[in-house]
N, CA, C, O and the ligand as a Tripos MOL2 file, in Angstrom:
@<TRIPOS>MOLECULE
protein
  309   307    78     0     0
PROTEIN
NO_CHARGES

@<TRIPOS>ATOM
      1 N           4.7800   38.9380   -0.8400 N.3       1 MET1
      2 CA          4.7350   37.8070    0.1100 C.3       1 MET1
      3 C           6.0440   37.0310    0.0360 C.2       1 MET1
      4 O           6.6000   36.8280   -1.0430 O.2       1 MET1
      5 N           6.5250   36.6030    1.1900 N.am      2 THR2
      6 CA          7.7200   35.7690    1.2180 C.3       2 THR2
      7 C           7.3880   34.4450    1.9300 C.2       2 THR2
      8 O           6.3600   34.3200    2.5960 O.2       2 THR2
      9 N           8.2730   33.4820    1.7710 N.am      3 CYS3
     10 CA          8.0420   32.1460    2.3180 C.3       3 CYS3
     11 C           8.0190   32.1840    3.8420 C.2       3 CYS3
     12 O           8.9070   32.7820    4.4490 O.2       3 CYS3
     13 N           7.0140   31.5540    4.4810 N.am      4 VAL4
     14 CA          6.9300   31.5780    5.9250 C.3       4 VAL4
     15 C           7.9750   30.6770    6.5720 C.2       4 VAL4
     16 O           8.2480   30.7930    7.7670 O.2       4 VAL4
     17 N           8.5640   29.7710    5.7750 N.am      5 ILE5
     18 CA          9.5390   28.8600    6.3420 C.3       5 ILE5
     19 C          10.9590   29.4710    6.3070 C.2       5 ILE5
     20 O          11.6830   29.4600    7.3030 O.2       5 ILE5
     21 N          11.3230   29.9980    5.1340 N.am      6 CYS6
     22 CA         12.7160   30.4670    4.9980 C.3       6 CYS6
     23 C          12.8080   31.9320    4.5890 C.2       6 CYS6
     24 O          13.9060   32.4590    4.4110 O.2       6 CYS6
     25 N          11.6570   32.5940    4.4390 N.am      7 ALA7
     26 CA         11.6390   33.9880    4.0150 C.3       7 ALA7
     27 C          12.1770   34.2000    2.5790 C.2       7 ALA7
     28 O          12.5380   35.3150    2.2020 O.2       7 ALA7
     29 N          12.2210   33.1600    1.8290 N.am      8 GLY8
     30 CA         12.6820   33.2360    0.4240 C.3       8 GLY8
     31 C          11.6700   33.9010   -0.4680 C.2       8 GLY8
     32 O          10.5360   34.1630   -0.0680 O.2       8 GLY8
     33 N          12.1000   34.1740   -1.6980 N.am      9 GLU9
     34 CA         11.2180   34.8190   -2.6660 C.3       9 GLU9
     35 C          10.2360   33.8000   -3.2420 C.2       9 GLU9
     36 O          10.5910   32.6500   -3.4990 O.2       9 GLU9
     37 N           8.9760   34.2510   -3.4420 N.am     10 ILE10
     38 CA          7.9320   33.3660   -3.9470 C.3      10 ILE10
     39 C           7.4840   33.7800   -5.3450 C.2      10 ILE10
     40 O           7.2590   34.9610   -5.6080 O.2      10 ILE10
     41 N           7.3570   32.8060   -6.2340 N.am     11 ARG11
     42 CA          6.8940   33.0720   -7.6080 C.3      11 ARG11
     43 C           5.6750   32.2230   -7.9510 C.2      11 ARG11
     44 O           5.5150   31.0980   -7.4770 O.2      11 ARG11
     45 N           4.8290   32.8000   -8.7880 N.am     12 LYS12
     46 CA          3.6960   32.0560   -9.3000 C.3      12 LYS12
     47 C           4.1530   31.0840  -10.3510 C.2      12 LYS12
     48 O           4.8910   31.4540  -11.2640 O.2      12 LYS12
     49 N           3.7220   29.8310  -10.2350 N.am     13 LYS13
     50 CA          4.1140   28.8070  -11.2170 C.3      13 LYS13
     51 C           2.9720   27.8470  -11.4310 C.2      13 LYS13
     52 O           2.0550   27.7390  -10.6170 O.2      13 LYS13
     53 N           3.0520   27.1370  -12.5760 N.am     14 LYS14
     54 CA          2.1860   25.9790  -12.7720 C.3      14 LYS14
     55 C           2.9590   24.7740  -12.3220 C.2      14 LYS14
     56 O           4.0830   24.5540  -12.7720 O.2      14 LYS14
     57 N           2.3810   23.9870  -11.4430 N.am     15 VAL15
     58 CA          3.0800   22.8040  -10.9480 C.3      15 VAL15
     59 C           2.2280   21.5780  -11.0950 C.2      15 VAL15
     60 O           1.0040   21.6750  -11.1750 O.2      15 VAL15
     61 N           2.8590   20.4130  -11.1330 N.am     16 PHE16
     62 CA          2.1370   19.1690  -11.1430 C.3      16 PHE16
     63 C           1.9770   18.6830   -9.7220 C.2      16 PHE16
     64 O           2.9500   18.5360   -8.9820 O.2      16 PHE16
     65 N           0.7400   18.4360   -9.3530 N.am     17 GLU17
     66 CA          0.4530   17.8050   -8.0740 C.3      17 GLU17
     67 C           0.0110   16.4040   -8.3470 C.2      17 GLU17
     68 O          -0.6310   16.1390   -9.3640 O.2      17 GLU17
     69 N           0.3460   15.4850   -7.4450 N.am     18 GLU18
     70 CA         -0.0250   14.1110   -7.6360 C.3      18 GLU18
     71 C          -1.1880   13.7460   -6.7270 C.2      18 GLU18
     72 O          -1.1280   13.9320   -5.5120 O.2      18 GLU18
     73 N          -2.2400   13.2250   -7.3310 N.am     19 VAL19
     74 CA         -3.3810   12.7310   -6.5610 C.3      19 VAL19
     75 C          -3.3050   11.2210   -6.5970 C.2      19 VAL19
     76 O          -3.2140   10.6260   -7.6710 O.2      19 VAL19
     77 N          -3.3420   10.5900   -5.4220 N.am     20 LYS20
     78 CA         -3.1650    9.1420   -5.3690 C.3      20 LYS20
     79 C          -4.3960    8.4420   -4.8470 C.2      20 LYS20
     80 O          -5.0460    8.9050   -3.9100 O.2      20 LYS20
     81 N          -4.7080    7.3120   -5.4700 N.am     21 ASP21
     82 CA         -5.7070    6.4210   -4.9010 C.3      21 ASP21
     83 C          -5.1260    5.0010   -5.0180 C.2      21 ASP21
     84 O          -5.0760    4.4300   -6.1070 O.2      21 ASP21
     85 N          -4.6960    4.4530   -3.8990 N.am     22 LYS22
     86 CA         -3.9940    3.1790   -3.8720 C.3      22 LYS22
     87 C          -2.8280    3.2190   -4.8570 C.2      22 LYS22
     88 O          -1.9190    4.0310   -4.6880 O.2      22 LYS22
     89 N          -2.8280    2.3590   -5.8860 N.am     23 ASN23
     90 CA         -1.6940    2.3540   -6.8140 C.3      23 ASN23
     91 C          -1.8970    3.2870   -8.0030 C.2      23 ASN23
     92 O          -1.0400    3.3740   -8.8820 O.2      23 ASN23
     93 N          -3.0220    3.9780   -8.0280 N.am     24 ASN24
     94 CA         -3.2820    4.8790   -9.1580 C.3      24 ASN24
     95 C          -2.8400    6.2920   -8.8170 C.2      24 ASN24
     96 O          -3.1410    6.8300   -7.7510 O.2      24 ASN24
     97 N          -2.1190    6.8640   -9.7590 N.am     25 HIS25
     98 CA         -1.6110    8.2080   -9.5550 C.3      25 HIS25
     99 C          -2.1410    9.1020  -10.6630 C.2      25 HIS25
    100 O          -2.1050    8.7260  -11.8340 O.2      25 HIS25
    101 N          -2.6260   10.2680  -10.3090 N.am     26 LEU26
    102 CA         -3.1090   11.2110  -11.2850 C.3      26 LEU26
    103 C          -2.3300   12.5100  -11.1450 C.2      26 LEU26
    104 O          -2.2450   13.0790  -10.0570 O.2      26 LEU26
    105 N          -1.7550   12.9800  -12.2710 N.am     27 LEU27
    106 CA         -0.9970   14.2390  -12.2390 C.3      27 LEU27
    107 C          -1.9400   15.3460  -12.6720 C.2      27 LEU27
    108 O          -2.6110   15.2440  -13.7000 O.2      27 LEU27
    109 N          -1.9820   16.3960  -11.8820 N.am     28 VAL28
    110 CA         -2.8440   17.5340  -12.1420 C.3      28 VAL28
    111 C          -2.0140   18.8130  -12.1550 C.2      28 VAL28
    112 O          -1.2740   19.0980  -11.2130 O.2      28 VAL28
    113 N          -2.1500   19.5810  -13.2390 N.am     29 LYS29
    114 CA         -1.4240   20.8310  -13.2980 C.3      29 LYS29
    115 C          -2.2320   21.9030  -12.5840 C.2      29 LYS29
    116 O          -3.3840   22.1490  -12.9400 O.2      29 LYS29
    117 N          -1.6430   22.5430  -11.5830 N.am     30 VAL30
    118 CA         -2.3550   23.5720  -10.8280 C.3      30 VAL30
    119 C          -1.4950   24.8220  -10.6570 C.2      30 VAL30
    120 O          -0.2750   24.7840  -10.8170 O.2      30 VAL30
    121 N          -2.1540   25.9230  -10.3310 N.am     31 ASP31
    122 CA         -1.4260   27.1660  -10.0160 C.3      31 ASP31
    123 C          -0.9300   27.0530   -8.5890 C.2      31 ASP31
    124 O          -1.6510   26.5810   -7.7100 O.2      31 ASP31
    125 N           0.2780   27.4800   -8.3610 N.am     32 ALA32
    126 CA          0.7940   27.5290   -7.0060 C.3      32 ALA32
    127 C           1.8220   28.6480   -6.9120 C.2      32 ALA32
    128 O           2.3570   29.0920   -7.9280 O.2      32 ALA32
    129 N           2.0920   29.0950   -5.7130 N.am     33 GLU33
    130 CA          3.1890   29.9930   -5.4710 C.3      33 GLU33
    131 C           4.2720   29.1910   -4.8370 C.2      33 GLU33
    132 O           4.0700   28.5500   -3.8050 O.2      33 GLU33
    133 N           5.4440   29.2230   -5.4620 N.am     34 VAL34
    134 CA          6.5200   28.3190   -5.0390 C.3      34 VAL34
    135 C           7.7090   29.1350   -4.5350 C.2      34 VAL34
    136 O           8.1290   30.1080   -5.1620 O.2      34 VAL34
    137 N           8.2350   28.7160   -3.3940 N.am     35 CYS35
    138 CA          9.4140   29.4000   -2.8360 C.3      35 CYS35
    139 C          10.6150   29.0040   -3.6770 C.2      35 CYS35
    140 O          10.8880   27.8210   -3.8810 O.2      35 CYS35
    141 N          11.3340   30.0210   -4.1650 N.am     36 LEU36
    142 CA         12.4950   29.7650   -5.0250 C.3      36 LEU36
    143 C          13.6630   29.1960   -4.2330 C.2      36 LEU36
    144 O          14.5790   28.6030   -4.8030 O.2      36 LEU36
    145 N          13.6270   29.3760   -2.9420 N.am     37 ASN37
    146 CA         14.7200   28.9020   -2.0990 C.3      37 ASN37
    147 C          14.5190   27.4720   -1.5810 C.2      37 ASN37
    148 O          15.3870   26.6210   -1.7730 O.2      37 ASN37
    149 N          13.3690   27.2000   -0.9210 N.am     38 CYS38
    150 CA         13.2000   25.8810   -0.3280 C.3      38 CYS38
    151 C          12.1590   25.0040   -1.0500 C.2      38 CYS38
    152 O          12.0230   23.8230   -0.7330 O.2      38 CYS38
    153 N          11.4320   25.5740   -2.0120 N.am     39 GLY39
    154 CA         10.5150   24.7650   -2.7690 C.3      39 GLY39
    155 C           9.1280   24.6010   -2.1510 C.2      39 GLY39
    156 O           8.2730   23.9310   -2.7300 O.2      39 GLY39
    157 N           8.8980   25.1920   -1.0100 N.am     40 GLU40
    158 CA          7.5890   25.1040   -0.3710 C.3      40 GLU40
    159 C           6.5320   25.6560   -1.3340 C.2      40 GLU40
    160 O           6.7580   26.6580   -2.0130 O.2      40 GLU40
    161 N           5.3630   24.9770   -1.3820 N.am     41 ARG41
    162 CA          4.3070   25.4120   -2.2780 C.3      41 ARG41
    163 C           3.1260   26.0050   -1.5070 C.2      41 ARG41
    164 O           2.7020   25.4730   -0.4810 O.2      41 ARG41
    165 N           2.6160   27.1030   -2.0200 N.am     42 TYR42
    166 CA          1.4170   27.7360   -1.4380 C.3      42 TYR42
    167 C           0.3400   27.7360   -2.5190 C.2      42 TYR42
    168 O           0.5700   28.1670   -3.6490 O.2      42 TYR42
    169 N          -0.8450   27.2400   -2.1430 N.am     43 TYR43
    170 CA         -1.9060   27.1310   -3.1390 C.3      43 TYR43
    171 C          -2.9550   28.1810   -2.9780 C.2      43 TYR43
    172 O          -3.3460   28.4970   -1.8540 O.2      43 TYR43
    173 N          -3.4390   28.7500   -4.0980 N.am     44 PRO44
    174 CA         -4.5490   29.6890   -4.0030 C.3      44 PRO44
    175 C          -5.7750   28.9520   -3.4970 C.2      44 PRO44
    176 O          -5.8670   27.7340   -3.6470 O.2      44 PRO44
    177 N          -6.7250   29.6740   -2.8960 N.am     45 SER45
    178 CA         -7.9170   29.0050   -2.3790 C.3      45 SER45
    179 C          -8.6360   28.3080   -3.5020 C.2      45 SER45
    180 O          -8.7200   28.8240   -4.6160 O.2      45 SER45
    181 N          -9.1530   27.1400   -3.2100 N.am     46 GLY46
    182 CA         -9.8480   26.3610   -4.2460 C.3      46 GLY46
    183 C          -9.0220   25.2390   -4.7860 C.2      46 GLY46
    184 O          -9.5690   24.2090   -5.1780 O.2      46 GLY46
    185 N          -7.7100   25.4000   -4.8230 N.am     47 VAL47
    186 CA         -6.8690   24.3470   -5.4050 C.3      47 VAL47
    187 C          -6.8580   23.0880   -4.5540 C.2      47 VAL47
    188 O          -6.9260   21.9730   -5.0730 O.2      47 VAL47
    189 N          -6.7730   23.2770   -3.2340 N.am     48 VAL48
    190 CA         -6.7620   22.0990   -2.3470 C.3      48 VAL48
    191 C          -8.1000   21.3900   -2.4190 C.2      48 VAL48
    192 O          -8.1500   20.1610   -2.4430 O.2      48 VAL48
    193 N          -9.1790   22.1480   -2.4550 N.am     49 ASP49
    194 CA        -10.5130   21.5470   -2.5800 C.3      49 ASP49
    195 C         -10.6220   20.7720   -3.8860 C.2      49 ASP49
    196 O         -11.1820   19.6760   -3.9250 O.2      49 ASP49
    197 N         -10.0810   21.3510   -4.9530 N.am     50 LYS50
    198 CA        -10.1200   20.7120   -6.2530 C.3      50 LYS50
    199 C          -9.3570   19.3800   -6.2270 C.2      50 LYS50
    200 O          -9.8100   18.3910   -6.8020 O.2      50 LYS50
    201 N          -8.2110   19.3620   -5.5640 N.am     51 LEU51
    202 CA         -7.4060   18.1430   -5.4760 C.3      51 LEU51
    203 C          -8.1430   17.0710   -4.6760 C.2      51 LEU51
    204 O          -8.1040   15.8940   -5.0340 O.2      51 LEU51
    205 N          -8.8150   17.4730   -3.5940 N.am     52 ILE52
    206 CA         -9.5680   16.5390   -2.7650 C.3      52 ILE52
    207 C         -10.7120   15.9520   -3.5740 C.2      52 ILE52
    208 O         -10.9640   14.7490   -3.5080 O.2      52 ILE52
    209 N         -11.4030   16.7820   -4.3340 N.am     53 SER53
    210 CA        -12.5270   16.3050   -5.1320 C.3      53 SER53
    211 C         -12.0590   15.4140   -6.2840 C.2      53 SER53
    212 O         -12.7550   14.4770   -6.6750 O.2      53 SER53
    213 N         -10.8590   15.7180   -6.8310 N.am     54 LEU54
    214 CA        -10.3020   14.8590   -7.8860 C.3      54 LEU54
    215 C          -9.9190   13.4860   -7.3340 C.2      54 LEU54
    216 O         -10.0680   12.4690   -8.0110 O.2      54 LEU54
    217 N          -9.4260   13.4730   -6.0970 N.am     55 LYS55
    218 CA         -9.0780   12.1960   -5.4550 C.3      55 LYS55
    219 C         -10.3210   11.3170   -5.3440 C.2      55 LYS55
    220 O         -10.2800   10.1160   -5.6100 O.2      55 LYS55
    221 N         -11.4200   11.9420   -4.9480 N.am     56 GLU56
    222 CA        -12.7000   11.1950   -4.8090 C.3      56 GLU56
    223 C         -13.1470   10.6590   -6.1730 C.2      56 GLU56
    224 O         -13.5800    9.5120   -6.2880 O.2      56 GLU56
    225 N         -13.0350   11.5170   -7.2150 N.am     57 SER57
    226 CA        -13.4220   11.1050   -8.5730 C.3      57 SER57
    227 C         -12.5160   10.0200   -9.0990 C.2      57 SER57
    228 O         -12.9710    9.1260   -9.8110 O.2      57 SER57
    229 N         -11.2340   10.0800   -8.7610 N.am     58 LEU58
    230 CA        -10.2580    9.0520   -9.1510 C.3      58 LEU58
    231 C         -10.6550    7.7280   -8.5360 C.2      58 LEU58
    232 O         -10.6180    6.6930   -9.2000 O.2      58 LEU58
    233 N         -11.0370    7.7570   -7.2670 N.am     59 ARG59
    234 CA        -11.4390    6.5560   -6.5620 C.3      59 ARG59
    235 C         -12.6840    5.9430   -7.2090 C.2      59 ARG59
    236 O         -12.8050    4.7220   -7.3190 O.2      59 ARG59
    237 N         -13.5950    6.7990   -7.6270 N.am     60 LYS60
    238 CA        -14.8700    6.3060   -8.2240 C.3      60 LYS60
    239 C         -14.7490    6.0430   -9.7130 C.2      60 LYS60
    240 O         -15.7110    5.6000  -10.3410 O.2      60 LYS60
    241 N         -13.5350    6.3170  -10.3130 N.am     61 ARG61
    242 CA        -13.3200    6.1650  -11.7460 C.3      61 ARG61
    243 C         -14.2900    7.0020  -12.5580 C.2      61 ARG61
    244 O         -14.8710    6.5510  -13.5450 O.2      61 ARG61
    245 N         -14.4420    8.2410  -12.1030 N.am     62 ASN62
    246 CA        -15.3760    9.1720  -12.7370 C.3      62 ASN62
    247 C         -14.7500   10.1120  -13.7430 C.2      62 ASN62
    248 O         -15.4000   11.0260  -14.2500 O.2      62 ASN62
    249 N         -13.4550    9.8720  -14.0330 N.am     63 LEU63
    250 CA        -12.7500   10.8540  -14.8390 C.3      63 LEU63
    251 C         -12.3470   10.2720  -16.1860 C.2      63 LEU63
    252 O         -12.0880    9.0750  -16.3120 O.2      63 LEU63
    253 N         -12.3000   11.1440  -17.1890 N.am     64 LYS64
    254 CA        -11.7600   10.7810  -18.4850 C.3      64 LYS64
    255 C         -10.2400   10.9730  -18.4050 C.2      64 LYS64
    256 O          -9.7430   12.0950  -18.3020 O.2      64 LYS64
    257 N          -9.5220    9.8560  -18.4550 N.am     65 LEU65
    258 CA         -8.0820    9.9620  -18.2440 C.3      65 LEU65
    259 C          -7.2880    9.4460  -19.4130 C.2      65 LEU65
    260 O          -7.7490    8.5930  -20.1720 O.2      65 LEU65
    261 N          -6.0970    9.9680  -19.5500 N.am     66 HIS66
    262 CA         -5.1880    9.5810  -20.6140 C.3      66 HIS66
    263 C          -3.9600    8.9380  -19.9120 C.2      66 HIS66
    264 O          -3.3450    9.5510  -19.0390 O.2      66 HIS66
    265 N          -3.6280    7.7230  -20.3050 N.am     67 GLU67
    266 CA         -2.5190    7.0310  -19.6450 C.3      67 GLU67
    267 C          -1.2060    7.5220  -20.1910 C.2      67 GLU67
    268 O          -1.0040    7.5490  -21.4050 O.2      67 GLU67
    269 N          -0.2940    7.9180  -19.2930 N.am     68 ILE68
    270 CA          1.0090    8.4240  -19.7420 C.3      68 ILE68
    271 C           2.1640    7.5160  -19.2960 C.2      68 ILE68
    272 O           3.3200    7.7670  -19.6340 O.2      68 ILE68
    273 N           1.8480    6.4770  -18.5480 N.am     69 GLY69
    274 CA          2.8990    5.5850  -18.1000 C.3      69 GLY69
    275 C           2.3170    4.5310  -17.1880 C.2      69 GLY69
    276 O           1.1180    4.5310  -16.9100 O.2      69 GLY69
    277 N           3.1670    3.6330  -16.7230 N.am     70 LYS70
    278 CA          2.6770    2.6070  -15.8240 C.3      70 LYS70
    279 C           3.5660    2.5360  -14.5930 C.2      70 LYS70
    280 O           4.7300    2.9350  -14.6190 O.2      70 LYS70
    281 N           3.0040    2.0290  -13.5400 N.am     71 VAL71
    282 CA          3.7810    1.8640  -12.3070 C.3      71 VAL71
    283 C           4.0420    0.3760  -12.1480 C.2      71 VAL71
    284 O           3.1160   -0.4320  -12.2130 O.2      71 VAL71
    285 N           5.3090    0.0120  -11.9380 N.am     72 TYR72
    286 CA          5.6700   -1.3930  -11.7870 C.3      72 TYR72
    287 C           6.1600   -1.6710  -10.4000 C.2      72 TYR72
    288 O           6.6640   -0.7870   -9.7060 O.2      72 TYR72
    289 N           6.0030   -2.9440   -9.9920 N.am     73 GLU73
    290 CA          6.5700   -3.3930   -8.7410 C.3      73 GLU73
    291 C           7.5550   -4.4900   -9.0430 C.2      73 GLU73
    292 O           7.2280   -5.4230   -9.7770 O.2      73 GLU73
    293 N           8.7590   -4.4080   -8.4970 N.am     74 LEU74
    294 CA          9.7720   -5.4370   -8.7270 C.3      74 LEU74
    295 C           9.4910   -6.5900   -7.7930 C.2      74 LEU74
    296 O           9.4800   -6.4340   -6.5720 O.2      74 LEU74
    297 N           9.2580   -7.7760   -8.3940 N.am     75 LEU75
    298 CA          8.8590   -8.9200   -7.5630 C.3      75 LEU75
    299 C          10.0730   -9.6360   -6.9680 C.2      75 LEU75
    300 O          10.0310  -10.0850   -5.8230 O.2      75 LEU75
    301 N          11.1580   -9.7430   -7.7510 N.am     76 LYS76
    302 CA         12.3560  -10.4830   -7.2920 C.3      76 LYS76
    303 C          13.5810   -9.6460   -7.5770 C.2      76 LYS76
    304 O          13.6870   -9.0190   -8.6320 O.2      76 LYS76
    305 N          14.4970   -9.6370   -6.6430 N.am     77 GLN77
    306 CA         15.7670   -8.8940   -6.8660 C.3      77 GLN77
    307 C          16.8690   -9.8520   -7.2550 C.2      77 GLN77
    308 O          18.0020   -9.4280   -7.4830 O.2      77 GLN77
    309 ZN         11.0780   28.8770    1.4860 Zn       78 ZN78
@<TRIPOS>BOND
     1     1     2 1
     2     2     3 1
     3     3     4 2
     4     3     5 am
     5     5     6 1
     6     6     7 1
     7     7     8 2
     8     7     9 am
     9     9    10 1
    10    10    11 1
    11    11    12 2
    12    11    13 am
    13    13    14 1
    14    14    15 1
    15    15    16 2
    16    15    17 am
    17    17    18 1
    18    18    19 1
    19    19    20 2
    20    19    21 am
    21    21    22 1
    22    22    23 1
    23    23    24 2
    24    23    25 am
    25    25    26 1
    26    26    27 1
    27    27    28 2
    28    27    29 am
    29    29    30 1
    30    30    31 1
    31    31    32 2
    32    31    33 am
    33    33    34 1
    34    34    35 1
    35    35    36 2
    36    35    37 am
    37    37    38 1
    38    38    39 1
    39    39    40 2
    40    39    41 am
    41    41    42 1
    42    42    43 1
    43    43    44 2
    44    43    45 am
    45    45    46 1
    46    46    47 1
    47    47    48 2
    48    47    49 am
    49    49    50 1
    50    50    51 1
    51    51    52 2
    52    51    53 am
    53    53    54 1
    54    54    55 1
    55    55    56 2
    56    55    57 am
    57    57    58 1
    58    58    59 1
    59    59    60 2
    60    59    61 am
    61    61    62 1
    62    62    63 1
    63    63    64 2
    64    63    65 am
    65    65    66 1
    66    66    67 1
    67    67    68 2
    68    67    69 am
    69    69    70 1
    70    70    71 1
    71    71    72 2
    72    71    73 am
    73    73    74 1
    74    74    75 1
    75    75    76 2
    76    75    77 am
    77    77    78 1
    78    78    79 1
    79    79    80 2
    80    79    81 am
    81    81    82 1
    82    82    83 1
    83    83    84 2
    84    83    85 am
    85    85    86 1
    86    86    87 1
    87    87    88 2
    88    87    89 am
    89    89    90 1
    90    90    91 1
    91    91    92 2
    92    91    93 am
    93    93    94 1
    94    94    95 1
    95    95    96 2
    96    95    97 am
    97    97    98 1
    98    98    99 1
    99    99   100 2
   100    99   101 am
   101   101   102 1
   102   102   103 1
   103   103   104 2
   104   103   105 am
   105   105   106 1
   106   106   107 1
   107   107   108 2
   108   107   109 am
   109   109   110 1
   110   110   111 1
   111   111   112 2
   112   111   113 am
   113   113   114 1
   114   114   115 1
   115   115   116 2
   116   115   117 am
   117   117   118 1
   118   118   119 1
   119   119   120 2
   120   119   121 am
   121   121   122 1
   122   122   123 1
   123   123   124 2
   124   123   125 am
   125   125   126 1
   126   126   127 1
   127   127   128 2
   128   127   129 am
   129   129   130 1
   130   130   131 1
   131   131   132 2
   132   131   133 am
   133   133   134 1
   134   134   135 1
   135   135   136 2
   136   135   137 am
   137   137   138 1
   138   138   139 1
   139   139   140 2
   140   139   141 am
   141   141   142 1
   142   142   143 1
   143   143   144 2
   144   143   145 am
   145   145   146 1
   146   146   147 1
   147   147   148 2
   148   147   149 am
   149   149   150 1
   150   150   151 1
   151   151   152 2
   152   151   153 am
   153   153   154 1
   154   154   155 1
   155   155   156 2
   156   155   157 am
   157   157   158 1
   158   158   159 1
   159   159   160 2
   160   159   161 am
   161   161   162 1
   162   162   163 1
   163   163   164 2
   164   163   165 am
   165   165   166 1
   166   166   167 1
   167   167   168 2
   168   167   169 am
   169   169   170 1
   170   170   171 1
   171   171   172 2
   172   171   173 am
   173   173   174 1
   174   174   175 1
   175   175   176 2
   176   175   177 am
   177   177   178 1
   178   178   179 1
   179   179   180 2
   180   179   181 am
   181   181   182 1
   182   182   183 1
   183   183   184 2
   184   183   185 am
   185   185   186 1
   186   186   187 1
   187   187   188 2
   188   187   189 am
   189   189   190 1
   190   190   191 1
   191   191   192 2
   192   191   193 am
   193   193   194 1
   194   194   195 1
   195   195   196 2
   196   195   197 am
   197   197   198 1
   198   198   199 1
   199   199   200 2
   200   199   201 am
   201   201   202 1
   202   202   203 1
   203   203   204 2
   204   203   205 am
   205   205   206 1
   206   206   207 1
   207   207   208 2
   208   207   209 am
   209   209   210 1
   210   210   211 1
   211   211   212 2
   212   211   213 am
   213   213   214 1
   214   214   215 1
   215   215   216 2
   216   215   217 am
   217   217   218 1
   218   218   219 1
   219   219   220 2
   220   219   221 am
   221   221   222 1
   222   222   223 1
   223   223   224 2
   224   223   225 am
   225   225   226 1
   226   226   227 1
   227   227   228 2
   228   227   229 am
   229   229   230 1
   230   230   231 1
   231   231   232 2
   232   231   233 am
   233   233   234 1
   234   234   235 1
   235   235   236 2
   236   235   237 am
   237   237   238 1
   238   238   239 1
   239   239   240 2
   240   239   241 am
   241   241   242 1
   242   242   243 1
   243   243   244 2
   244   243   245 am
   245   245   246 1
   246   246   247 1
   247   247   248 2
   248   247   249 am
   249   249   250 1
   250   250   251 1
   251   251   252 2
   252   251   253 am
   253   253   254 1
   254   254   255 1
   255   255   256 2
   256   255   257 am
   257   257   258 1
   258   258   259 1
   259   259   260 2
   260   259   261 am
   261   261   262 1
   262   262   263 1
   263   263   264 2
   264   263   265 am
   265   265   266 1
   266   266   267 1
   267   267   268 2
   268   267   269 am
   269   269   270 1
   270   270   271 1
   271   271   272 2
   272   271   273 am
   273   273   274 1
   274   274   275 1
   275   275   276 2
   276   275   277 am
   277   277   278 1
   278   278   279 1
   279   279   280 2
   280   279   281 am
   281   281   282 1
   282   282   283 1
   283   283   284 2
   284   283   285 am
   285   285   286 1
   286   286   287 1
   287   287   288 2
   288   287   289 am
   289   289   290 1
   290   290   291 1
   291   291   292 2
   292   291   293 am
   293   293   294 1
   294   294   295 1
   295   295   296 2
   296   295   297 am
   297   297   298 1
   298   298   299 1
   299   299   300 2
   300   299   301 am
   301   301   302 1
   302   302   303 1
   303   303   304 2
   304   303   305 am
   305   305   306 1
   306   306   307 1
   307   307   308 2
@<TRIPOS>SUBSTRUCTURE
     1 MET1         2 RESIDUE 1 A MET
     2 THR2         6 RESIDUE 1 A THR
     3 CYS3        10 RESIDUE 1 A CYS
     4 VAL4        14 RESIDUE 1 A VAL
     5 ILE5        18 RESIDUE 1 A ILE
     6 CYS6        22 RESIDUE 1 A CYS
     7 ALA7        26 RESIDUE 1 A ALA
     8 GLY8        30 RESIDUE 1 A GLY
     9 GLU9        34 RESIDUE 1 A GLU
    10 ILE10       38 RESIDUE 1 A ILE
    11 ARG11       42 RESIDUE 1 A ARG
    12 LYS12       46 RESIDUE 1 A LYS
    13 LYS13       50 RESIDUE 1 A LYS
    14 LYS14       54 RESIDUE 1 A LYS
    15 VAL15       58 RESIDUE 1 A VAL
    16 PHE16       62 RESIDUE 1 A PHE
    17 GLU17       66 RESIDUE 1 A GLU
    18 GLU18       70 RESIDUE 1 A GLU
    19 VAL19       74 RESIDUE 1 A VAL
    20 LYS20       78 RESIDUE 1 A LYS
    21 ASP21       82 RESIDUE 1 A ASP
    22 LYS22       86 RESIDUE 1 A LYS
    23 ASN23       90 RESIDUE 1 A ASN
    24 ASN24       94 RESIDUE 1 A ASN
    25 HIS25       98 RESIDUE 1 A HIS
    26 LEU26      102 RESIDUE 1 A LEU
    27 LEU27      106 RESIDUE 1 A LEU
    28 VAL28      110 RESIDUE 1 A VAL
    29 LYS29      114 RESIDUE 1 A LYS
    30 VAL30      118 RESIDUE 1 A VAL
    31 ASP31      122 RESIDUE 1 A ASP
    32 ALA32      126 RESIDUE 1 A ALA
    33 GLU33      130 RESIDUE 1 A GLU
    34 VAL34      134 RESIDUE 1 A VAL
    35 CYS35      138 RESIDUE 1 A CYS
    36 LEU36      142 RESIDUE 1 A LEU
    37 ASN37      146 RESIDUE 1 A ASN
    38 CYS38      150 RESIDUE 1 A CYS
    39 GLY39      154 RESIDUE 1 A GLY
    40 GLU40      158 RESIDUE 1 A GLU
    41 ARG41      162 RESIDUE 1 A ARG
    42 TYR42      166 RESIDUE 1 A TYR
    43 TYR43      170 RESIDUE 1 A TYR
    44 PRO44      174 RESIDUE 1 A PRO
    45 SER45      178 RESIDUE 1 A SER
    46 GLY46      182 RESIDUE 1 A GLY
    47 VAL47      186 RESIDUE 1 A VAL
    48 VAL48      190 RESIDUE 1 A VAL
    49 ASP49      194 RESIDUE 1 A ASP
    50 LYS50      198 RESIDUE 1 A LYS
    51 LEU51      202 RESIDUE 1 A LEU
    52 ILE52      206 RESIDUE 1 A ILE
    53 SER53      210 RESIDUE 1 A SER
    54 LEU54      214 RESIDUE 1 A LEU
    55 LYS55      218 RESIDUE 1 A LYS
    56 GLU56      222 RESIDUE 1 A GLU
    57 SER57      226 RESIDUE 1 A SER
    58 LEU58      230 RESIDUE 1 A LEU
    59 ARG59      234 RESIDUE 1 A ARG
    60 LYS60      238 RESIDUE 1 A LYS
    61 ARG61      242 RESIDUE 1 A ARG
    62 ASN62      246 RESIDUE 1 A ASN
    63 LEU63      250 RESIDUE 1 A LEU
    64 LYS64      254 RESIDUE 1 A LYS
    65 LEU65      258 RESIDUE 1 A LEU
    66 HIS66      262 RESIDUE 1 A HIS
    67 GLU67      266 RESIDUE 1 A GLU
    68 ILE68      270 RESIDUE 1 A ILE
    69 GLY69      274 RESIDUE 1 A GLY
    70 LYS70      278 RESIDUE 1 A LYS
    71 VAL71      282 RESIDUE 1 A VAL
    72 TYR72      286 RESIDUE 1 A TYR
    73 GLU73      290 RESIDUE 1 A GLU
    74 LEU74      294 RESIDUE 1 A LEU
    75 LEU75      298 RESIDUE 1 A LEU
    76 LYS76      302 RESIDUE 1 A LYS
    77 GLN77      306 RESIDUE 1 A GLN
    78 ZN78       309 GROUP 0 **** ****
């Protein structure tokens, strides 16, 4: 299989996808096929559904999470 956008070579990789709910961000490691040329990601079936269901769980605070950092907003420049 080659990339549908640029016809580049595609490799299987573990990638971090970000699931967001308002200001909360959850990083999830998933399997994807990534174009080595343009970076386009292709997900195996089930991964997108998993991300959607994680977004819902994140919104409901249904997950056991480990904090790895904080997001700040600059109030004054
Ligand atoms: Zn590509």
